[in-house]
DODREN-621088 format. One line per field, with one value per residue (C-alpha): x, y, z; residue in one letter. Coordinates in nm, 2 decimals. Layout:
BEGIN
px <- X/... $
py <- Y/... $
pz <- Z/... $
res <- A/... $
//
This chain:
BEGIN
px <- 4.12/4.34/4.04/3.65/3.69/4.05/4.16/4.52/4.52/4.75/4.98/5.02/4.81/4.56/4.20/3.97/3.58/3.42/3.07/3.23/3.45/3.12/2.91/3.19/3.21/2.83/2.86/3.15/3.04/2.65/2.70/2.89/2.55/2.78/2.54/2.60/2.58/2.81/2.94/3.07/3.19/3.42/3.53/3.64/3.85/3.99/4.10/4.26/4.45/4.56/4.70/4.87/5.03/5.16/5.28/5.42/5.53/5.59/5.39/5.21/4.84/4.58/4.22/3.96/3.65/3.33/3.01/2.75/2.43/2.07/2.02/1.81 $
py <- -1.66/-1.41/-1.23/-1.34/-1.65/-1.66/-1.94/-2.09/-2.49/-2.64/-2.73/-2.39/-2.43/-2.11/-2.14/-1.95/-1.96/-1.72/-1.70/-1.59/-1.36/-1.17/-1.20/-1.01/-0.73/-0.71/-0.62/-0.38/-0.24/-0.28/0.02/-0.24/-0.48/-0.81/-1.12/-1.48/-1.53/-1.74/-1.44/-1.29/-1.59/-1.63/-1.32/-1.36/-1.66/-1.49/-1.18/-1.42/-1.61/-1.27/-1.13/-1.47/-1.48/-1.11/-1.14/-1.49/-1.57/-1.94/-2.03/-2.35/-2.28/-2.55/-2.43/-2.73/-2.67/-2.83/-2.93/-2.69/-2.84/-2.68/-2.56/-2.77 $
pz <- -8.06/-8.27/-8.40/-8.43/-8.66/-8.67/-8.45/-8.39/-8.29/-8.03/-8.33/-8.42/-8.74/-8.84/-8.90/-9.05/-9.03/-9.24/-9.13/-8.77/-8.95/-9.14/-8.82/-8.67/-8.96/-8.97/-8.60/-8.66/-8.97/-9.03/-9.30/-9.51/-9.56/-9.50/-9.51/-9.49/-9.90/-10.09/-10.24/-9.88/-9.75/-10.05/-10.02/-9.68/-9.78/-10.08/-9.90/-9.61/-9.86/-10.06/-9.70/-9.62/-9.94/-9.94/-9.57/-9.57/-9.94/-10.04/-9.73/-9.83/-9.77/-9.79/-9.77/-9.68/-9.73/-9.49/-9.62/-9.48/-9.30/-9.27/-8.90/-8.69 $
res <- M/V/Q/P/G/C/Y/L/D/P/N/G/C/G/H/I/F/P/D/E/V/I/A/E/M/M/R/Q/H/P/E/A/H/F/D/F/T/P/R/D/L/A/L/V/V/Q/A/M/K/E/M/M/A/R/E/F/P/G/M/T/L/R/V/T/T/H/K/R/E/A/P/V $
//
């Protein structure tokens, strides 16, 4: 784990789990009123895409979304 919700797999590929990022943001910054809304999840993904593009111009970035299942 690099940061909560940000992982590097054994092949060196990075993964982000927006719900885990939001949970950590809620813990660190409760005054910001983050929640698990689609808007907040999209904000995390967009911010990560923008930061990666700025830090690593020309890098190929693949975004894969997974269908969310209702909690059991």
